[in-house]
C-alpha positions in Angstrom: 168.5 127.8 226.3 168.9 124.4 226.3 166.3 121.7 225.6 162.8 123.8 224.8 161.1 119.9 225.0 158.9 119.3 227.6 157.7 116.9 228.8 153.8 117.3 230.8 151.7 113.9 232.6 147.7 114.1 232.1 145.6 111.7 233.1 142.8 110.6 231.3 139.3 108.6 232.1 138.8 108.5 235.6 139.8 106.5 238.7 138.2 103.0 238.5 138.7 100.2 242.5 139.5 96.9 241.5 136.8 94.3 242.2 139.4 91.4 243.5 142.1 92.7 245.5 139.2 96.5 246.7 142.9 97.9 245.5 141.9 101.9 243.7 143.6 101.9 240.0 144.8 104.8 239.3 143.4 106.4 235.5 144.9 106.0 232.4 148.6 107.8 232.7 149.9 110.1 229.2 152.5 112.2 228.1 152.9 115.4 225.1 155.2 116.8 223.7 154.6 120.9 224.6 157.1 122.7 222.5 157.1 126.4 223.0 157.3 127.5 219.2 159.5 131.2 220.0 162.7 131.8 221.0 163.6 135.4 221.8 167.2 136.9 220.7 169.1 139.6 221.4 170.2 142.2 219.3 173.1 144.4 220.4 174.6 147.9 219.1 178.8 147.0 218.1 180.2 147.8 221.3 177.5 144.6 222.9 175.2 146.2 224.8 171.3 144.8 224.5 169.6 147.2 222.4 165.8 145.2 220.7 165.1 141.7 220.4 164.7 139.2 217.7 161.8 137.0 218.4 161.8 134.0 216.5 159.2 131.2 214.8 161.0 128.0 216.4 158.4 126.3 213.4 159.8 128.7 210.0 163.5 126.3 211.6 162.2 122.5 212.0 160.6 122.1 214.7 163.0 121.1 216.6 167.0 119.5 216.3 167.2 116.7 214.5 170.6 115.3 214.7 170.2 112.3 212.7 169.2 115.6 209.7 172.5 116.5 210.8 175.1 114.5 210.8 173.9 113.1 207.1 173.8 117.1 206.0 177.3 117.3 207.8 178.9 114.4 205.8 177.3 115.2 202.5 179.6 118.0 202.9 182.1 116.6 203.9 182.4 114.8 201.1 181.6 116.6 198.5 184.1 118.7 199.6 187.3 116.2 198.6 189.7 116.2 195.8 190.3 112.3 195.2 193.4 112.8 194.1 194.8 109.7 195.6 195.8 107.5 192.6 198.6 104.1 193.1 198.9 102.3 190.3 197.9 98.7 190.0 200.5 96.4 189.1 197.8 96.5 185.4 198.6 100.5 185.3 203.3 100.4 186.0 205.3 99.9 183.3 206.8 97.3 181.4 206.4 94.2 180.0 204.2 91.2 180.6 206.1 88.1 179.7 207.7 85.7 182.2 210.7 87.3 183.5 213.1 83.4 183.0 211.0 80.2 183.3 210.1 78.0 185.2 212.5 75.3 186.6 216.0 75.0 185.3 216.7 78.4 188.0 216.8 77.5 191.2 214.8 80.5 191.5 211.1 80.8 192.9 208.8 81.2 190.7 207.9 84.5 188.7 206.0 85.8 186.1 206.0 89.1 184.6 208.0 92.0 186.2 204.8 93.9 187.3 203.5 91.9 190.4 203.2 93.5 193.7 206.0 91.8 195.0 208.5 92.9 193.1 210.2 96.1 192.9 208.9 98.8 191.2 206.0 96.8 190.4 202.2 98.0 190.9 200.2 98.1 194.7 197.9 95.6 195.8 194.1 96.9 195.6 195.4 100.4 194.7 193.9 103.7 195.1 191.4 105.3 191.8 188.6 106.0 193.2 187.5 110.6 191.9 185.6 112.7 193.5 182.1 111.3 191.7 183.1 107.8 194.1 183.1 109.8 196.8 180.1 112.0 196.2 176.9 111.8 198.9 172.9 113.5 197.8 170.6 114.8 199.3 166.5 115.0 198.3 166.9 119.9 198.1 164.0 119.4 200.8 166.7 117.7 203.5 169.6 119.9 202.0 167.8 122.9 202.9 165.9 122.3 206.4 168.8 120.9 207.4 171.1 124.2 206.9 167.7 125.4 208.9 167.2 123.4 211.4 171.8 123.2 212.0 170.5 127.9 212.7 167.6 126.5 215.8 170.4 124.3 217.4 172.4 127.3 217.3 169.4 129.5 218.1 169.3 126.5 221.3 172.5 126.8 222.0 172.4 130.5 222.5 175.9 129.8 220.7 173.9 133.1 217.6 175.5 137.0 217.9 173.2 138.7 216.6 174.2 142.8 215.9 172.3 145.9 215.5 174.5 146.3 211.8 177.3 145.6 209.9 178.1 148.5 208.3 181.1 149.0 208.8 182.5 153.2 207.4 185.9 151.4 207.0 187.7 148.0 207.2 189.6 148.1 210.5 190.7 144.7 212.3 190.6 146.5 215.4 186.4 146.9 215.1 186.2 143.9 213.9 187.6 142.2 216.6 186.2 144.3 219.9 183.0 143.7 218.5 183.3 139.9 219.0 185.7 140.7 223.1 182.3 142.4 223.8 179.4 139.9 222.5 181.7 137.2 224.5 182.9 135.1 221.5 185.8 133.2 222.7 186.0 130.0 220.2 185.7 129.7 217.1 183.5 131.9 215.3 180.9 132.2 211.3 180.4 136.4 210.0 178.0 136.2 208.5 177.2 139.3 206.3 175.9 140.2 202.9 176.4 140.8 199.6 177.4 144.6 200.0 179.3 144.5 202.9 182.5 144.4 202.2 183.8 146.3 205.1 183.4 143.6 207.3 184.2 140.4 205.3 188.0 143.5 205.3 187.4 143.6 208.5 187.6 139.4 209.6 189.3 138.2 207.3 192.8 138.6 209.7 191.5 137.3 212.7 192.5 133.9 214.0 189.3 131.4 214.1 187.4 133.5 212.2 185.3 133.5 208.5 183.0 135.0 206.7 180.0 133.6 204.7 178.0 135.2 202.8 174.3 134.9 204.6 172.8 133.4 201.3 174.5 131.4 201.4 174.8 130.3 205.0 174.4 125.9 205.3 174.6 123.2 208.0 178.0 122.0 207.7 179.8 125.6 208.0 177.6 126.6 210.7 177.7 122.8 212.3 181.8 124.0 212.2 181.8 127.1 213.8 181.4 127.1 217.4 179.6 131.0 216.9 178.3 132.8 215.2 177.7 135.8 214.6 175.3 137.5 212.0 173.5 142.2 212.3 169.6 142.1 212.7 168.6 142.6 208.3 170.3 140.1 207.1 170.1 137.2 209.7 165.5 138.2 209.0 166.6 138.2 205.5 167.0 134.3 206.0 164.2 133.7 208.6 162.1 135.3 205.8 163.2 132.9 203.0 163.2 130.2 205.3 159.4 131.9 206.0 159.5 131.2 201.4 160.2 128.0 201.5 159.4 125.6 204.2 156.4 124.0 203.0 154.8 121.4 204.8 156.4 118.5 202.7 160.1 119.5 203.9 158.8 118.8 207.7 157.0 115.9 206.4 160.2 114.5 204.4 162.5 114.7 206.9 160.6 113.5 209.4 
């Protein structure tokens, strides 16, 4: 779908003639940005054939793609996943006495203090890594996080990277069924399959496929959406996400993150 914003030039007032040179002055030009507020998303069956379409209002997803907000959300999710277990011991953490090894003068050796010093074998490490998980943690206001989750879906819709099917309720878990569906929809890169809590057969059918991950629809977030090229979701699951987005998409959400 590409960039859905288009610039329209308008002219205000009427042309006027310059009293000095006699040339006609052009009317004042202004530009207005017009948004197409609806996206038509094709709905396919299990064979990949289009059987229906779903109209999605862009205003519930943030009206426009906001790269800065998505970057901030992605960095936050990524930082909060850090284990924070990297450790090296400083000179205050290693074992050993703090007494002076030998006297200052008369030995012919260089001056030396404790065995814990960083220049001796077995001593401490300069600039030791002691950060914990909390030191790496980042946060965003709740409204900005919610808007980023919705806006990530809008970015996928604009780039034609959302594949919607009529239903993902499979009779039995079968990897070949999910593999043929993905191939029929033209998915050739990483794919995130969004499922409902009751669609266990689809989850079992997807877990043995390379580059395919599953997530619950109510847990979709900007990090997982941006980490995969395609999103595969059924019509009911997408509609439930949009209904939830519409419920929480108050005017203050968009204004706070603008």
